[in-house]
C-alpha positions in Angstrom: -10.9 -17.0 -5.3 -9.7 -17.8 -8.8 -6.0 -18.2 -9.1 -5.7 -15.7 -11.9 -7.3 -13.0 -9.7 -4.9 -13.7 -6.9 -1.9 -13.5 -9.3 -3.2 -10.2 -10.7 -3.7 -8.8 -7.2 -0.2 -10.0 -6.1 1.4 -8.5 -9.2 -0.5 -5.2 -8.6 0.7 -5.1 -5.0 4.3 -5.6 -6.2 4.1 -2.9 -8.8 2.3 -0.3 -6.5 4.6 -1.0 -3.6 7.7 -0.6 -5.8 6.4 2.7 -7.3 5.5 4.1 -3.9 8.9 3.1 -2.5 10.6 4.9 -5.4 8.6 8.0 -5.1 9.1 8.1 -1.3 12.8 7.7 -1.6 13.0 10.5 -4.2 10.9 13.0 -2.3 12.0 12.0 1.2 14.0 15.2 1.7 11.4 17.6 0.3 8.3 16.7 2.3 7.4 15.5 5.8 7.6 11.8 6.5 4.0 11.7 7.6 2.6 13.2 4.4 4.6 10.9 2.1 3.8 7.7 4.0 0.1 8.6 4.2 0.0 9.3 0.5 1.8 6.0 -0.3 -0.6 4.0 1.8 -3.7 5.8 0.6 -2.9 5.6 -3.1 -1.8 2.0 -2.8 -4.9 0.9 -0.9 -7.3 2.7 -3.3 -5.5 1.2 -6.3 -5.7 -2.4 -4.9 -9.3 -2.0 -4.0 -10.0 -0.7 -7.5 -8.1 -3.7 -8.9 -10.2 -6.1 -6.7 -13.4 -4.6 -8.1 -12.0 -4.7 -11.6 -11.3 -8.5 -11.4 -14.8 -9.1 -9.9 -14.1 -9.4 -6.2 -16.7 -6.8 -5.0 -17.6 -8.9 -2.0 -14.2 -8.3 -0.4 -15.2 -4.7 0.3 -17.8 -5.7 2.9 -16.0 -8.6 4.7 -14.7 -8.4 8.2 -11.3 -9.1 6.9 -11.2 -5.6 5.5 -10.7 -4.2 9.0 -7.8 -6.7 9.5 -6.3 -5.4 6.3 -6.7 -1.8 7.4 -5.0 -2.7 10.7 -2.1 -4.3 8.9 -1.8 -1.3 6.7 -1.6 0.9 9.8 1.3 -1.3 11.1 2.9 -1.1 7.7 2.7 2.7 7.9 4.7 2.9 11.1 7.2 0.3 9.8 7.8 2.3 6.7 8.1 5.4 8.9 10.9 3.8 10.9 12.6 2.5 7.8 12.7 5.8 6.0 13.6 7.7 9.1 16.6 5.5 9.6 17.6 6.0 5.9 17.4 9.8 6.3 19.6 9.6 9.5 22.4 7.7 7.7 
């Protein structure tokens, strides 16, 4: 992987995570936790896959590591659920 592609993907992850965190905090009291967290994970995942294709990393879509990334996203989903639930309880 080219260093510039890695830097772009890392920056994209930072931006998309920050935006989804902000949107989630703002709308936490209006919607269900499950809907918000699913939307944040789904939009962030699609955006990062789109960025990977845009910078020329199409072969990442068919690698076995993609299932590992999906599993980590699933764990992140439940970690975020616990975090935002504890924020709402305070």
